[in-house]
C-alpha positions in Angstrom: 115.3 41.6 -108.1 117.7 43.3 -105.7 119.1 42.0 -102.5 118.5 43.8 -99.2 121.9 45.4 -99.0 121.7 47.0 -102.4 118.1 48.1 -101.7 119.2 49.7 -98.4 122.0 51.5 -100.2 119.5 52.7 -102.8 117.0 53.9 -100.2 119.8 55.7 -98.4 120.9 57.4 -101.6 117.3 58.4 -102.3 116.8 60.0 -98.9 120.1 61.8 -98.9 119.7 63.1 -102.4 116.0 64.1 -102.4 113.6 65.8 -100.0 111.2 63.0 -99.5 108.4 63.3 -97.0 106.5 60.0 -97.4 107.0 56.4 -98.0 104.9 56.6 -101.1 107.5 59.0 -102.6 110.3 56.6 -101.8 108.4 53.7 -103.3 107.9 55.8 -106.5 111.6 56.8 -106.7 112.6 53.1 -106.1 110.3 52.1 -108.9 111.9 54.6 -111.3 115.2 52.8 -110.6 113.6 49.5 -111.3 113.1 48.3 -107.7 109.6 47.2 -106.7 109.0 47.1 -102.9 106.0 46.8 -100.7 105.2 49.4 -98.1 105.8 46.8 -95.3 109.2 46.0 -96.7 110.1 49.7 -97.1 108.9 50.3 -93.5 111.3 47.6 -92.2 114.1 48.9 -94.4 113.6 52.5 -93.1 113.8 51.1 -89.5 117.0 49.2 -90.3 118.5 52.4 -91.7 117.4 54.4 -88.7 115.5 56.8 -90.9 113.4 59.4 -89.1 111.1 62.2 -90.1 112.0 65.6 -89.0 110.7 69.2 -89.5 112.7 70.8 -92.3 111.5 74.4 -91.9 109.4 75.6 -94.8 109.9 72.3 -96.6 107.7 70.6 -94.0 108.5 67.1 -92.8 111.1 65.0 -94.4 113.1 61.8 -94.0 116.7 61.8 -92.8 119.1 59.1 -91.8 121.0 60.3 -88.7 124.1 58.1 -89.0 124.0 57.4 -92.7 122.5 54.0 -91.8 125.5 51.9 -92.8 126.4 50.8 -89.3 130.0 51.8 -90.0 131.6 54.9 -88.4 131.1 58.0 -90.4 134.0 59.9 -91.7 134.5 63.1 -89.7 133.0 65.8 -91.9 132.8 69.5 -91.0 130.9 70.4 -94.1 128.1 68.0 -93.1 127.9 69.8 -89.7 127.8 73.2 -91.4 124.9 72.1 -93.6 123.0 70.6 -90.6 123.5 73.6 -88.4 122.4 76.0 -91.1 119.3 74.0 -91.8 118.3 72.9 -88.3 119.7 75.2 -85.7 117.3 77.9 -84.4 119.7 79.3 -81.8 122.9 78.6 -79.8 123.8 79.7 -76.3 126.2 78.6 -73.6 127.2 78.6 -69.9 130.7 77.6 -68.8 131.3 74.3 -70.6 127.7 73.6 -71.6 126.4 74.7 -75.0 122.7 74.5 -75.9 121.5 74.4 -79.5 117.7 74.9 -80.2 116.2 73.2 -83.2 112.9 72.7 -84.8 110.7 70.0 -83.2 112.1 66.5 -83.9 115.4 67.6 -85.3 117.6 67.5 -82.2 118.5 63.8 -82.3 119.7 64.1 -85.9 121.7 67.3 -85.2 123.3 65.7 -82.1 124.3 62.7 -84.1 125.9 65.0 -86.7 127.7 67.0 -84.1 129.0 63.8 -82.5 130.4 62.7 -85.8 131.8 66.1 -86.9 135.3 65.6 -85.5 135.1 68.6 -83.1 137.7 67.5 -80.5 136.5 70.3 -78.1 133.2 68.5 -77.5 133.0 65.5 -75.2 129.5 64.5 -76.2 125.9 65.5 -76.8 122.5 64.8 -75.3 119.4 65.4 -77.4 115.8 66.1 -76.5 113.1 66.8 -79.1 114.1 70.3 -80.0 117.2 70.9 -77.9 120.8 69.6 -78.0 123.1 70.0 -75.0 126.8 69.8 -75.7 129.5 69.4 -73.0 133.0 70.8 -73.9 136.3 69.4 -72.6 137.5 72.8 -71.4 135.6 73.9 -68.2 135.3 77.4 -69.8 135.0 76.2 -73.4 131.4 76.9 -74.0 132.0 80.4 -75.4 134.3 79.3 -78.1 132.2 76.3 -79.1 129.1 78.4 -79.1 130.8 81.0 -81.4 132.0 78.2 -83.7 128.5 76.8 -84.0 126.9 80.2 -84.4 129.3 80.9 -87.3 128.1 77.6 -89.0 124.4 78.7 -88.6 125.1 82.0 -90.5 127.4 80.4 -93.1 
C-alpha cells in the first residue's frame, strides 16, 4: 500500500512520461507499478495535481499537469518552454508590448503556465483563454522581440 504523497508522485511521473488520454490508462499503468487505485481516488488525485486534458494535435486528447502539481515553485526551464511551444503553439503575433499566442483548443492555460515559469524576464505575465495566450512585455515596444523569440521556439 502506498501513501498519498508517493501515489501523487507516481501519477505525476506517469503523466509526464507517457501520453495518457484516459483515467483507465493511468489506473493500468499504476497497477503495473504495483499500485491499486479506484477511479474515484484517481479522480481526486488528478484534481489535487491540477491535471487537465488538452488537445495534443494528432495525438488527440491527453493529460498534462500545468505546474508539475507539486505545489512548489518550478525551476525556471527554457527547454520546457521550447517543448511546449513546439507542441502547442499554432501562431504568434504582437502589437507594441502585447504578444498573442494561438494554441489548439484547451491548451492555452497549460502554455501560459509554462511561459510564466520559463524565466523570461522580458514578460510581466500572461492571461489565458481557451485557445489564446496574451503576454505583456516589460518594454513598451518589446512585443516584436518576444514574438520573435517565441516564434523561434515554435520552429525549433
